[in-house]
ROTIMI-365860 format. One line per field, with one value per residue: residue number from 1; x, y, z of N, C-alpha, C, O, CB in turn. Coordinates in pm, 1 decimal. Each point is the difference from the previous one (the first is absolute). Glycine has a CB too. Example, Ala and Ser with C-alpha at 12.3 -4.5 7.8 and 13.67 -1.06 7.14 Angstrom:
// residues 2
drenro: [1; 2]
n.px: [1319.0; 154.2]
n.py: [-569.0; 222.3]
n.pz: [780.0; -196.6]
ca.px: [-89.0; 82.0]
ca.py: [119.0; 119.0]
ca.pz: [0.0; 6.0]
c.px: [90.0; -77.0]
c.py: [120.0; 109.0]
c.pz: [0.0; 73.0]
o.px: [103.6; 50.9]
o.py: [-1.9; 110.8]
o.pz: [66.5; 16.9]
cb.px: [-292.8; 67.5]
cb.py: [-115.4; -173.6]
cb.pz: [58.1; -231.4]
// end
This chain:
// residues 175
drenro: [1; 2; 3; 4; 5; 6; 7; 8; 9; 10; 11; 12; 13; 14; 15; 16; 17; 18; 19; 20; 21; 22; 23; 24; 25; 26; 27; 28; 29; 30; 31; 32; 33; 34; 35; 36; 37; 38; 39; 40; 41; 42; 43; 44; 45; 46; 47; 48; 49; 50; 51; 52; 53; 54; 55; 56; 57; 58; 59; 60; 61; 62; 63; 64; 65; 66; 67; 68; 69; 70; 71; 72; 73; 74; 75; 76; 77; 78; 79; 80; 81; 82; 83; 84; 85; 86; 87; 88; 89; 90; 91; 92; 93; 94; 95; 96; 97; 98; 99; 100; 101; 102; 103; 104; 105; 106; 107; 108; 109; 110; 111; 112; 113; 114; 115; 116; 117; 118; 119; 120; 121; 122; 123; 124; 125; 126; 127; 128; 129; 130; 131; 132; 133; 134; 135; 136; 137; 138; 139; 140; 141; 142; 143; 144; 145; 146; 147; 148; 149; 150; 151; 152; 153; 154; 155; 156; 157; 158; 159; 160; 161; 162; 163; 164; 165; 166; 167; 168; 169; 170; 171; 172; 173; 174; 175]
n.px: [5382.3; -224.0; -155.6; 175.0; -47.1; -284.3; 107.7; 83.8; -206.8; -259.0; 38.7; 51.4; -285.3; -186.8; 166.6; 31.7; -327.1; -63.2; 190.2; -184.6; -307.3; 45.2; 2.0; -291.8; -118.5; 291.1; -32.6; -327.3; 111.0; 201.1; -135.3; -283.6; -60.4; 16.8; -249.0; -168.0; -247.9; 144.8; -77.2; 79.7; 213.9; -164.9; -213.9; -105.1; 55.2; -197.8; 254.2; -142.1; 34.6; -82.0; 294.0; 115.6; 267.3; -12.3; 303.1; 231.3; -74.8; -214.5; 52.2; -123.3; 290.4; -137.3; 101.6; -261.0; 105.3; -325.5; -95.1; -243.9; -162.5; -226.9; -105.3; 35.8; 335.4; -107.2; 261.8; 49.3; 52.1; 247.1; 86.3; -164.5; 276.9; -146.5; -193.1; 118.5; -302.7; 345.7; -320.4; 32.1; -181.6; -196.4; 270.6; 146.0; 3.3; 158.8; -38.0; -65.3; -313.8; 104.6; -164.0; -88.3; -59.1; -216.7; -303.6; -15.7; -110.6; 51.7; 49.7; -32.7; 162.9; -294.7; 267.2; -84.7; -174.7; -215.1; 24.0; -206.5; -12.2; -79.4; -248.1; 106.9; 329.7; -130.2; 248.1; -363.6; -2.2; -159.2; 342.2; -17.6; 214.6; 131.9; 165.1; 176.9; 240.0; -83.9; -328.9; 114.2; -311.8; 8.7; 145.7; -325.8; 144.9; 248.3; -241.4; 276.9; -233.0; -18.9; 262.4; -60.2; 206.2; -257.7; 116.1; -148.7; 187.5; -141.3; -209.8; 56.6; -51.3; 147.1; 180.3; 299.2; 34.7; 129.1; 39.5; -97.9; 307.0; 359.9; -80.0; 43.6; 254.5; -47.4; -209.8; -95.2; -263.0; -63.9; -155.7]
n.py: [-3833.2; 181.8; -156.5; 82.1; 338.9; 16.5; -145.9; 289.4; 224.4; -73.1; -267.5; 147.5; 191.3; -203.0; -96.8; 268.2; -39.0; -253.1; 101.5; 246.3; -159.4; -226.8; 260.4; 110.0; -153.0; -150.3; 266.1; -38.8; 86.6; 100.7; 92.6; 33.3; 385.0; -169.3; -153.3; 346.9; -111.9; 4.7; 295.7; 124.6; 61.0; 203.0; -190.2; 206.5; -200.3; 169.2; -47.8; -336.5; 200.2; 276.1; 7.7; 71.7; -3.8; 173.5; -215.2; 242.9; -207.1; -121.4; -62.5; -21.7; 142.7; 294.9; 108.9; -50.6; 199.2; -5.2; -121.7; 99.9; 89.5; -50.4; -312.7; 137.7; 168.9; -46.8; -95.2; 147.6; -345.9; 189.7; -277.8; -310.5; -63.1; -305.3; 3.6; 299.5; 194.0; 197.3; 85.8; 366.1; -9.3; 153.8; -9.1; -221.9; -178.4; -212.4; -240.7; -269.7; -49.3; -311.6; 39.1; 42.5; 394.6; -113.0; -42.3; -1.4; 243.5; 167.9; 164.9; 216.6; 47.0; 233.1; 167.1; 265.8; 77.5; -117.3; -231.5; 167.4; -321.3; 144.9; -108.6; -69.9; -52.5; 271.8; 158.3; -83.7; -301.1; 156.3; 160.2; -393.3; 173.8; 356.6; -172.7; 170.8; -0.7; -337.2; -33.5; -220.0; 87.8; -300.8; 93.8; -77.0; 34.3; 22.7; 136.3; -29.4; 251.3; 65.4; 207.2; -290.6; -219.6; -88.7; 102.2; -222.4; 296.8; -151.1; -226.2; 183.6; -197.1; 257.8; 51.4; 46.5; 150.4; -271.5; 308.9; -215.1; -260.7; -47.8; -258.2; 77.0; -49.3; 337.5; -209.2; -174.4; -120.7; -48.7; -157.1]
n.pz: [-6693.2; -118.2; 244.0; 346.9; -0.7; 83.0; 323.8; 141.4; -68.0; 66.1; 244.9; 264.9; -117.5; 126.7; 281.2; 185.5; -9.9; 189.6; 282.0; 60.3; 11.0; 261.0; 194.6; -7.0; 143.4; 282.7; 93.4; -11.4; -375.3; 148.9; -257.4; -3.2; -15.5; 348.9; -89.1; 89.3; 108.6; -257.1; 107.1; -247.9; 86.8; -44.1; 122.4; 249.2; 226.5; 173.3; 170.3; -41.7; 283.6; 128.6; -117.6; -341.5; 127.7; -237.8; 6.0; -53.3; -202.8; -77.6; 309.8; 256.7; -131.4; 7.3; 314.0; -9.6; -263.7; 144.3; 247.5; -274.8; 296.9; -353.2; -20.9; -267.6; -33.1; -352.5; 25.4; -305.0; 7.4; -46.3; 16.7; 29.7; 189.9; -12.9; 84.7; -108.3; 10.5; 8.1; 115.7; -182.9; 298.8; -169.9; 10.3; -369.0; 149.6; -296.9; 186.6; -182.0; 142.9; -32.9; -314.9; 336.7; 37.5; -343.8; -30.4; -295.3; 208.5; -276.4; 278.8; -186.7; 240.5; -12.8; -200.2; 55.3; 196.6; 178.4; -250.6; -22.7; 117.9; -323.0; 191.5; -235.4; -136.3; 92.9; 85.5; 61.0; 141.0; 159.0; 139.6; -36.6; 174.8; -51.3; -155.4; 260.2; -209.8; 22.4; -137.4; 33.2; -221.7; -53.6; -279.9; -37.4; -261.2; -226.0; -204.8; -52.0; 2.4; 346.6; 74.1; 127.9; 169.5; 98.7; 302.2; 140.2; 290.7; 295.9; -122.8; -262.9; -261.6; -185.9; -220.5; 100.2; -312.7; -60.6; 176.3; 332.8; -32.5; -74.4; -243.3; -445.1; -159.6; -88.5; -73.5; 151.2; -158.7; 314.6; -87.9]
ca.px: [40.9; -101.5; -92.5; 18.5; 13.7; -158.3; -69.5; 84.8; -17.5; -130.0; -73.1; -11.9; -86.3; -130.2; -19.3; 20.1; -103.3; -114.1; 31.7; -10.1; -135.4; 11.6; 68.4; -152.4; -137.4; 5.7; 10.6; -163.1; -28.1; 47.9; -19.9; -146.3; -79.5; -104.8; -112.2; -94.9; -150.4; -69.7; -128.0; 72.0; 40.1; -28.6; -149.6; -20.3; -54.9; -19.1; 51.5; -81.4; -34.9; -3.7; 143.5; 84.7; 151.5; 48.5; 118.9; 85.8; 26.7; -88.7; 24.4; 9.8; 126.7; -4.0; -88.8; -154.3; -4.2; -128.5; -105.8; -131.0; -99.7; -125.5; -62.3; -58.8; 56.0; 76.9; 154.3; 4.7; 123.8; 77.4; 105.3; -13.7; 69.7; -64.3; -149.9; 44.1; -47.1; 42.7; -146.0; 50.3; -129.9; -45.5; 62.8; 129.0; 105.5; 49.6; 65.3; -24.7; -93.9; -30.3; -144.9; -89.6; -94.5; -62.1; -142.0; -67.1; -112.1; 57.7; -24.2; 107.5; 2.1; -35.4; 113.5; 7.5; -76.6; -136.4; -119.3; -147.0; -79.9; -146.0; -68.7; 8.6; 121.9; -15.0; 51.4; -103.9; -78.0; -49.6; 115.9; -27.6; 69.0; 148.7; 99.1; 108.1; 130.7; 65.3; -126.8; 26.7; -125.1; -5.1; -6.9; -113.4; -32.2; 78.3; 18.2; 147.8; -7.4; -63.2; 48.3; -75.9; -2.4; -80.3; 47.9; -84.3; 76.1; -98.4; -131.9; -65.7; 12.5; 1.6; 77.0; 68.9; 131.1; 125.0; 130.1; -45.0; 41.7; 86.6; -12.8; -25.3; 66.6; -105.7; -71.7; -16.7; -127.2; -35.0; -181.7]
ca.py: [62.8; 146.0; -34.0; 19.5; 112.5; 65.5; -67.3; 62.7; 103.5; 52.1; -81.5; 23.5; 122.3; -55.6; -73.1; 122.3; 56.1; -80.3; -7.9; 111.3; 20.1; -129.1; 47.3; 87.9; -7.2; -56.1; 92.0; 76.5; 107.8; 136.5; 111.1; -50.8; 130.4; -58.2; -38.2; 72.7; -48.6; -3.5; 121.6; 137.9; 131.8; 0.4; -40.7; 12.7; -129.4; 63.4; -89.1; -110.1; -12.0; 121.9; 43.7; -54.8; 102.2; 38.0; -30.6; 32.8; -94.1; -114.8; -106.5; 29.0; 26.7; 179.4; 68.0; 104.1; 126.5; 47.7; -104.0; 57.9; -78.9; 35.3; -119.3; 30.1; 116.1; -30.4; -33.3; -2.9; -84.1; 29.4; -77.9; -120.0; -82.9; -103.7; 49.7; 150.3; 88.1; 141.8; 60.4; 155.6; 24.9; 183.2; 162.0; -32.7; -78.3; -122.0; -106.7; -139.2; -93.4; -152.4; -34.9; -64.2; 138.5; 75.6; -66.8; 56.8; 112.2; 115.4; 144.8; 157.3; 99.6; 103.1; 90.3; 146.1; 35.3; -53.5; -67.7; -29.6; -131.7; 27.3; -81.1; -18.7; 63.1; 156.2; 106.4; 58.4; -119.3; -24.7; -14.9; -98.2; -7.3; 52.1; -108.3; 39.9; -61.2; -149.7; -135.7; -106.1; -55.8; -120.0; 61.7; -66.2; 78.7; 106.0; -60.1; 81.1; 135.2; 96.7; 72.4; -11.1; -142.3; -60.1; -57.5; -15.0; 18.5; 17.4; -13.9; 95.8; -20.5; 107.6; 25.4; 110.8; 22.2; -100.8; 87.4; 41.4; -109.5; -67.3; -156.4; -49.0; 41.1; 92.8; -95.1; -124.1; -38.6; -106.4; -49.1]
ca.pz: [95.3; -18.0; 0.1; 107.5; -11.1; -4.9; 106.2; 100.7; -11.6; 24.5; 72.7; 148.3; 7.0; 29.6; 81.3; 124.5; -20.1; 38.7; 137.8; 83.3; -16.8; 114.0; 119.1; 1.2; 56.3; 142.5; 102.5; 61.7; -59.5; 103.2; -54.1; -65.3; 105.9; 53.2; -45.8; 47.0; -32.1; -141.0; -20.8; -54.8; 101.8; 114.8; 16.4; 115.8; 71.3; 126.0; 101.4; 40.4; 116.7; 98.0; 16.7; -105.5; -26.2; -108.7; 11.0; -70.7; -129.3; 3.5; 95.4; 166.7; 32.3; -28.2; 115.4; 11.7; 20.6; 34.7; 11.0; -33.5; 126.9; -72.3; -126.2; -121.1; -64.3; -117.5; -64.8; -146.4; -36.8; -98.2; -66.8; 56.6; 2.6; 89.1; 66.1; 45.1; -132.7; 50.3; 34.0; 42.2; 83.6; -38.0; 15.2; -39.8; 89.9; -85.0; 72.8; -34.1; 102.5; -22.5; -94.6; 44.8; 83.2; -75.4; -41.1; -129.3; -1.2; -28.4; 103.7; -36.0; 120.3; -13.1; 25.0; 26.2; 84.1; 8.3; -136.1; -4.3; -49.4; -105.9; -57.1; -111.8; -57.9; -32.6; 127.3; 51.9; 114.8; 156.3; 107.1; 80.9; 164.1; 29.2; 46.5; 13.5; -56.9; 53.9; -51.3; -123.8; -31.8; -90.8; -130.5; -91.1; -93.7; -101.4; -145.6; -62.3; -60.0; 91.3; 121.3; 124.0; 52.1; 71.3; 140.7; 106.7; 105.2; 84.7; -18.2; -106.9; -131.8; -87.6; -111.1; 24.4; -121.0; 9.7; 37.2; 156.9; 110.4; -22.8; 60.8; -132.0; -93.7; -82.0; -79.2; 62.6; 16.6; 80.6; 50.4]
c.px: [-37.6; -116.7; 23.6; 10.6; -147.1; -25.3; 32.9; -40.3; -109.3; -82.4; -12.7; -99.0; -159.3; 8.0; 31.0; -137.3; -89.4; 38.1; -40.5; -159.9; -33.2; 30.4; -145.9; -123.4; 21.1; -13.9; -132.3; 14.1; 26.9; -27.0; -113.8; -37.7; -119.3; -152.9; -85.8; -154.4; -32.0; -98.9; 86.3; 48.6; -2.2; -150.8; -26.9; -49.1; -67.7; 60.6; -132.2; -7.4; 30.7; 138.3; 78.0; 107.8; 51.0; 135.9; 95.2; 40.2; -81.4; 35.6; 10.9; 138.2; 17.2; -60.2; -115.4; 27.8; -150.7; -71.0; -170.8; -137.2; -148.4; -16.6; -76.2; 91.9; 50.3; 140.8; -8.9; 106.2; 81.5; 92.0; -42.4; 136.7; -42.7; -136.9; -5.2; -84.1; 60.9; -153.8; 69.3; -153.3; -69.8; 84.4; 149.3; 74.8; -0.4; 58.6; -101.6; -43.7; -39.6; -141.6; -115.7; -92.6; -55.1; -107.5; -62.0; -116.5; 75.9; -24.7; 90.0; -2.4; -41.5; 138.1; -40.1; -78.9; -140.5; -29.2; -124.6; -26.4; -121.9; -63.0; 14.7; 158.8; -6.9; 37.7; -140.7; -97.0; 6.1; 156.8; -73.7; 103.2; 123.6; 70.5; 140.5; 127.0; 29.8; -132.9; 2.3; -174.1; 19.5; -28.4; -78.5; 17.7; 101.3; -43.5; 110.1; -53.1; -36.2; 132.6; -23.3; 47.0; -75.8; 48.0; -105.9; 132.0; -100.9; -158.3; -72.8; 59.1; -18.9; 117.8; 80.7; 105.4; 111.3; 104.2; -13.8; 51.0; 143.4; -21.6; -58.6; 96.1; -80.2; -34.1; -76.3; -134.0; -17.0; -107.4; -21.0]
c.py: [157.9; 12.9; 15.8; 180.2; 83.4; -78.1; 93.5; 133.2; 51.2; -120.1; 1.5; 124.8; -52.8; -90.5; 78.7; 70.4; -94.4; -37.3; 99.8; 30.9; -130.2; 89.2; 87.3; -64.8; -117.8; 71.8; 62.0; 87.6; 98.9; 106.8; 78.3; 134.5; -83.9; -8.2; 85.7; -94.6; -2.9; 89.9; 111.3; 61.9; 98.8; -55.6; 18.3; -114.0; 97.0; -79.9; -102.3; 34.3; 161.9; 59.8; -42.4; 82.4; 8.8; 30.3; 75.3; -47.1; -88.3; -100.0; 7.5; 16.3; 158.6; 69.2; 72.5; 118.4; 72.9; -68.6; 74.1; -45.7; 46.9; -65.0; 51.1; 135.0; -67.2; 35.5; -38.0; -95.5; 44.7; -57.4; -110.7; -41.7; -127.6; 41.5; 139.1; 109.4; 142.8; 82.8; 182.9; 23.3; 137.5; 91.9; -62.0; -75.8; -157.6; -88.4; -132.9; -75.4; -127.4; 7.5; -29.8; 146.6; 62.7; -65.7; 60.4; 118.9; 124.4; 130.8; 95.3; 79.9; 173.2; 97.8; 135.7; 66.3; -71.9; -4.5; -0.7; -154.8; 51.7; -117.6; -100.2; 51.8; 98.0; 98.5; 65.9; -92.5; 51.6; -40.2; -144.3; 14.7; 100.0; -84.9; 75.5; -59.1; -143.7; -71.9; -71.3; -47.7; -141.2; 51.8; -70.9; 12.7; 110.8; -24.1; 64.6; 104.6; 110.8; 24.5; -75.7; -155.5; -24.7; -38.1; -36.7; 0.4; 27.8; -31.3; 114.6; -12.8; 118.8; 37.1; 101.4; 20.3; -82.8; 87.8; 19.8; -145.8; -58.7; -140.4; -19.1; 46.4; 108.5; -94.3; -131.2; -16.4; -97.4; -42.3; -67.7]
c.pz: [-5.3; 67.3; 172.9; 75.4; 36.4; 126.1; 143.6; 11.3; 23.1; 94.0; 159.1; 31.1; 71.4; 115.7; 159.8; 49.5; 97.3; 154.5; 124.1; 17.3; 96.5; 118.5; 42.2; 96.3; 139.5; 124.9; 8.8; -75.6; 38.5; -60.7; -72.7; 84.1; 109.0; -22.9; 121.7; 6.9; -119.3; -27.1; -75.9; 73.0; -65.5; 28.4; 135.2; 61.1; 112.4; 105.0; 44.4; 157.7; 72.5; 36.3; -120.2; -14.9; -123.0; 52.4; -89.8; -144.7; 26.9; 53.2; 142.7; 23.8; -5.0; 128.0; -19.5; -12.9; 40.4; 67.3; -22.4; 110.4; -49.2; -136.5; -87.3; -68.7; -132.0; -38.5; -153.2; -2.1; -93.0; -62.5; 80.2; 4.7; 107.9; 40.6; 54.8; -74.6; 57.6; -21.3; 38.2; 68.0; -41.4; 9.6; -90.3; 25.5; -80.8; 73.6; -63.6; 138.8; -73.9; -61.2; 83.6; 112.6; -138.9; -98.4; -95.0; -7.0; -25.6; 99.9; -72.5; 117.1; -40.2; 1.0; -32.9; 101.4; 51.1; -154.6; 32.1; -32.4; -83.3; 14.7; -141.5; -72.8; -67.0; 106.0; 68.0; 59.1; 134.6; 38.8; 71.0; 129.2; -50.5; 27.0; 34.8; -56.6; 91.5; 26.6; -58.0; -41.5; -104.1; -155.4; -87.2; -148.7; -61.3; -123.4; -55.4; -51.2; 94.5; 80.5; 148.9; 36.9; 97.6; 153.5; 121.4; 165.3; 136.6; -14.1; -73.0; -134.6; -130.9; -78.6; 21.1; -150.1; 43.5; 44.4; 187.1; 61.9; -89.5; -0.5; -149.8; -102.2; -90.5; -112.3; -13.0; 2.1; 89.6; 31.2; 83.4]
o.px: [20.1; -38.9; -88.8; -43.0; -20.0; -49.1; -86.1; -15.9; -14.6; -100.3; -105.7; -45.1; -52.4; -105.4; -56.9; -26.5; -54.7; -85.5; -12.8; -45.0; -66.2; -101.1; -91.9; -29.0; -88.0; -66.9; 3.4; -68.4; -56.7; -57.4; 18.1; 62.5; -79.8; -52.2; 22.0; -18.9; -93.3; -51.1; 114.6; -33.0; 19.5; -75.1; 98.9; -59.0; -44.5; -3.5; -118.2; -112.9; 44.6; 20.9; -33.6; 9.2; -13.0; 40.5; -49.7; 46.6; -68.2; 48.1; 51.7; 13.9; 75.5; -98.9; -15.6; 42.9; 18.2; 32.8; -46.8; -22.6; -68.1; 36.9; -89.0; -16.6; 58.5; 41.9; -95.8; 106.1; -56.6; 54.3; -66.2; 79.9; -27.9; -93.2; -87.8; -17.7; -31.0; -86.9; 108.7; -104.5; 59.6; -1.1; 89.6; 86.1; -109.8; 77.6; -82.2; 53.1; -23.8; -88.1; -115.2; -112.5; 14.3; 8.7; -8.8; -34.1; 107.0; -122.5; 89.7; -80.6; 44.9; 75.9; -115.6; 46.6; -24.1; 20.4; -41.3; 68.4; -87.7; 53.2; -0.1; 63.3; 34.0; -29.7; 0.9; -105.1; 76.6; 72.1; -120.1; -37.7; 14.5; -22.9; 43.1; 1.3; -11.4; 5.9; -9.6; -88.2; 106.7; -68.8; 58.2; 35.5; 31.3; -11.0; 45.3; 77.1; 28.1; 98.2; 69.1; 52.0; -12.5; -22.0; -114.1; 92.1; -106.3; -80.5; -118.2; 118.8; -115.0; 87.2; -40.7; 45.3; 17.6; 103.1; 83.3; -22.9; 42.4; -29.1; -54.0; 53.7; -121.4; 66.4; -72.7; -64.6; 66.0; -85.3; -116.3]
o.py: [91.9; 112.1; 61.2; 29.2; 88.0; 78.2; 29.5; 43.4; 113.8; 29.6; -32.4; 4.6; 24.0; -4.7; -25.1; 26.3; 39.0; -26.7; -30.6; 83.9; 33.6; 41.1; -32.8; 14.2; -11.7; -35.7; 81.8; 88.1; 98.4; 92.8; 104.2; 38.8; -89.1; 103.0; -18.4; -121.6; -70.3; 5.6; -4.1; -8.5; 5.3; -31.6; -24.5; -90.9; 112.2; -122.7; 33.8; 16.4; 100.4; 115.1; -114.6; 121.2; -95.8; 81.2; 31.1; 65.8; -11.7; -93.5; 104.2; 19.4; 56.2; -49.8; 86.9; 51.2; 106.7; -110.1; 89.2; -115.5; 66.7; 13.9; 77.3; 25.2; -108.2; 115.7; -55.6; 19.3; 24.0; 37.5; 21.7; 47.3; 0.3; 54.9; 33.9; -23.2; 45.4; -61.3; 40.2; -62.9; 77.0; 103.0; 83.2; -39.7; -45.3; 53.8; 8.6; -16.2; -6.5; 67.7; 21.0; 3.6; 122.1; -104.7; 122.7; 65.3; 42.9; 12.2; -10.1; -9.1; 59.6; -6.5; 19.3; -9.0; -112.7; 83.3; -8.6; -35.3; 54.3; -110.3; -122.8; 84.3; 10.5; -10.3; 45.1; 38.0; 80.4; -66.4; -7.5; -13.0; 11.9; -80.1; 83.1; -123.0; -3.9; -119.7; 28.0; 1.1; -46.7; 98.2; -79.3; -108.3; 103.6; -113.7; 108.6; 81.1; 116.8; -73.8; 10.6; -71.4; 98.4; -120.2; 45.4; -78.6; 61.9; 56.6; 31.2; 18.7; 41.0; -86.9; 109.6; -88.7; -43.5; -48.0; 61.7; -24.0; 63.6; -61.7; -110.5; 108.8; -12.9; -90.4; -39.8; 99.5; -103.0; 66.6; -28.5]
o.pz: [79.4; 32.7; 59.2; 111.6; 83.7; 81.4; 82.9; 114.1; 44.7; 65.0; 54.2; 114.5; 108.8; 63.3; 106.2; 117.3; 103.2; 84.4; 118.6; 78.1; 98.2; 56.8; 75.1; 118.8; 85.3; 96.9; 91.9; 52.1; -47.5; 57.0; -63.1; 98.7; -29.1; -42.7; 119.7; -1.0; -38.7; -111.8; -44.6; 118.3; -121.5; -92.2; 69.2; -58.5; -24.2; -8.8; -5.7; 46.3; -55.5; 38.3; -29.8; -19.9; -76.3; 83.2; -108.3; -93.1; 101.8; -64.0; 40.3; 120.7; 79.3; 53.8; -85.8; 103.4; 58.7; -44.3; 70.8; 36.0; 77.9; -116.6; 35.3; -119.3; -5.1; -4.3; -53.6; 59.4; -106.7; -103.9; 101.5; -80.8; 119.9; -58.9; 79.3; -119.6; 110.2; -62.1; 41.6; -16.8; -75.4; -67.4; 14.6; -78.6; -32.4; 79.0; -91.2; 109.9; -120.6; 53.1; -37.8; 49.7; 7.5; -64.1; 3.8; -98.7; 43.1; 0.1; -83.7; 92.6; -97.9; 96.6; -37.5; 113.6; -43.5; -88.4; 115.7; -96.1; 67.2; 11.6; -9.6; 63.5; -117.9; 119.1; 114.5; 51.8; 53.2; -74.5; 25.8; 116.5; -121.6; 90.6; -79.9; -3.5; 122.5; 28.5; -119.5; 85.9; -39.7; -28.1; -74.1; -46.5; 58.5; -46.0; 36.3; 51.3; -26.9; -7.5; 101.4; -85.7; 72.8; 15.6; 7.8; 22.6; -5.0; 74.0; 14.3; -26.0; -15.8; 2.2; 38.7; -72.3; 113.7; 47.1; 66.3; 118.6; -96.5; 102.5; 5.5; 20.8; -15.4; -50.7; -91.0; 33.0; -13.6; 58.6; 28.6]
cb.px: [150.7; 102.4; 34.1; 141.6; 225.3; -47.8; 110.2; 200.3; 155.6; 107.8; 160.0; 294.5; 195.8; 41.1; 103.5; 265.3; 113.1; 25.9; 179.0; 289.3; 41.9; 209.3; 404.6; 82.7; -55.5; 192.1; 238.8; 19.4; -59.2; 238.7; 168.2; -113.9; 84.0; 218.0; 50.8; 174.1; 23.8; 89.4; -280.0; -79.5; 115.7; 253.9; -108.8; 41.8; 242.7; -198.1; 313.7; 187.4; 3.5; -227.7; 21.4; -182.7; 92.5; -253.1; -40.7; -12.8; 290.0; -119.8; 38.1; -209.4; 0.5; 44.3; 199.5; -157.6; 190.4; -29.0; 241.0; 131.3; 252.1; -27.0; 72.8; -241.6; 10.2; -246.2; 181.8; -185.6; -53.9; -108.5; 270.7; -308.9; 183.6; 313.6; 48.4; 266.3; -229.7; 389.9; -275.8; 313.3; 47.0; -185.5; -204.3; -105.6; 51.0; -43.5; 179.8; 127.7; -84.9; 233.6; 244.6; 284.6; 159.4; 194.0; -27.8; 88.3; -271.8; 104.4; -123.5; 21.4; 164.9; -316.7; 279.0; 2.9; 151.2; -101.2; 178.8; -112.9; 151.2; 31.2; -95.1; -344.9; 37.4; -152.2; 251.9; 147.5; -2.3; -372.8; 215.6; -56.0; -72.2; -23.8; -160.7; -127.0; 120.1; 236.6; -90.5; 380.5; -215.5; -26.5; 144.1; -191.4; -237.9; 212.8; -278.8; 74.8; -89.6; -370.6; -122.2; -277.4; 201.2; -59.7; 315.0; -328.6; 307.3; 254.6; 137.5; -164.1; 44.4; -237.4; -108.6; -68.8; -61.9; -161.6; -79.1; -229.7; -334.5; 129.9; -6.3; -280.8; 245.1; 31.7; 202.9; 257.3; -101.4; 230.3; 49.4]
cb.py: [-279.8; -101.2; -198.1; -294.3; -159.1; -37.8; -290.4; -183.8; -143.7; 125.6; -78.5; -100.0; 97.5; 23.3; -170.5; 40.1; 69.3; -72.8; -72.2; 8.3; 98.9; -264.0; 43.3; 50.9; 70.4; -91.2; -45.5; -112.8; -186.5; -180.3; -189.1; -361.0; 315.6; -62.0; -237.8; 347.1; 145.7; -216.5; -31.1; 37.5; -96.8; 213.6; -142.1; 299.7; -343.0; 225.6; 164.7; -204.8; -392.3; -217.9; 96.8; -220.4; 39.5; -5.5; -232.9; -30.4; 37.1; 154.2; -162.0; -161.0; -292.3; 32.2; -72.3; -164.8; -130.1; 206.9; -237.7; 107.7; -45.6; 199.2; -248.2; -127.6; 253.5; -108.5; -45.8; 216.6; -190.2; 92.0; 137.4; -96.7; 193.8; -121.9; -265.8; -56.9; -184.1; 54.0; -333.9; 173.0; -209.4; -124.4; 58.1; 174.5; 194.3; 63.3; 154.4; 24.8; 213.8; -173.7; -129.2; -300.5; -36.9; 237.2; -189.9; -301.1; -153.6; -118.6; -98.7; 48.4; -241.2; -75.4; -193.0; 6.2; 289.7; 17.5; -149.9; 284.1; -205.1; 255.6; 292.8; -75.0; -175.6; -54.9; 38.4; 131.3; -292.8; -39.7; 315.4; -134.9; -308.6; 251.9; -278.9; 191.1; 270.1; 197.4; 48.4; -119.9; 312.2; -256.6; 167.3; 158.9; -162.9; 129.1; -154.8; -259.7; -227.4; -9.2; 205.6; 254.4; -119.4; 52.8; 99.1; -93.8; 28.3; 87.6; -167.3; 143.6; -259.6; 150.5; -189.7; 45.1; 295.2; -118.1; 102.1; 209.3; -149.3; 236.7; 83.0; -119.1; -209.9; 341.2; 158.1; -96.1; 166.4; -17.8; 22.9]
cb.pz: [-68.6; -238.4; -321.6; -184.9; -249.2; -360.1; -218.8; -154.8; -147.6; -312.1; -251.4; -83.1; -354.9; -295.9; -310.6; -228.9; -350.7; -343.1; -248.3; -159.5; -363.1; -203.5; -147.4; -387.2; -363.5; -206.1; -121.8; 189.0; -12.5; 43.9; 79.8; -139.6; -208.3; 155.0; -258.1; -100.6; 210.7; 112.0; 293.8; -248.8; 255.5; 104.0; -245.9; 13.0; -26.5; -67.8; 94.2; -245.4; 40.8; 60.9; 279.8; -92.3; 273.6; -204.1; 183.8; 307.1; -158.5; -91.5; -213.8; -40.3; -167.7; -328.4; 173.3; 46.6; -218.4; -110.8; 119.3; -306.2; 165.5; 234.7; 99.0; 218.7; 227.9; -43.9; 288.7; -138.5; 156.9; 186.0; -175.8; 6.7; -212.2; 145.2; -6.4; 158.4; -203.8; -24.1; 98.8; -209.9; 280.6; 145.5; 296.7; 59.4; 305.2; -256.6; 344.2; -318.5; 244.6; 155.5; -146.4; -86.7; 243.7; 101.6; 193.3; 44.0; 126.6; -230.9; 343.7; -345.6; 201.9; -2.4; -8.5; -325.1; -48.4; 336.8; -193.8; 15.6; 150.8; -204.3; 148.1; -34.7; 116.0; -258.0; -254.0; -202.4; -176.1; 69.3; 29.6; -326.4; 247.0; -20.6; -79.6; 165.1; -197.1; 104.3; 125.4; 22.7; 72.7; 237.4; 103.3; 225.4; 50.1; 162.5; -79.0; -123.2; -176.6; 19.1; -250.3; 27.4; -131.0; -246.3; -69.1; -228.0; -168.9; -38.2; 181.7; 200.7; 136.2; 142.6; -167.8; 377.3; -171.8; -235.1; -355.5; -150.8; 220.0; -35.4; 311.9; 41.2; 40.3; 100.8; 53.4; 94.6; -183.3; -2.8; -194.3]
// end
């Protein structure tokens, strides 16, 4: 009789837990965290297409809030949900884009006022071009220590200081 009490008191708990675990696995793990790419966050990417929709949420059922019309514009991925990426643009606007609209090409956008593209990473170096705010360039190289990055824009290749554009993490090395 004493054994029956122990069985009924403690026996059903492991059975219930096993049944619950089986139910969850058969239900597709609805409470599990959605799988993303596994790549580090935040990270920079660029728009792959000439026209990309930014949505209010991670799916086509969410309304389009912005339509971007600049291929290679840099965006920063700040979250992932399955095939959707929550991104932030250079002005701080956030929303969701499908991963197929984003590419790994690193680019930057000139910010602030007119900037001078230099031949060498030095403020006294020869000026190659003057760049207006909003110019998008391809990011080629940045050292983790230096304040300069080499970019290419409109067929011109040179150096800009990190504070003159958006599209690189502080202290990030790009080779």
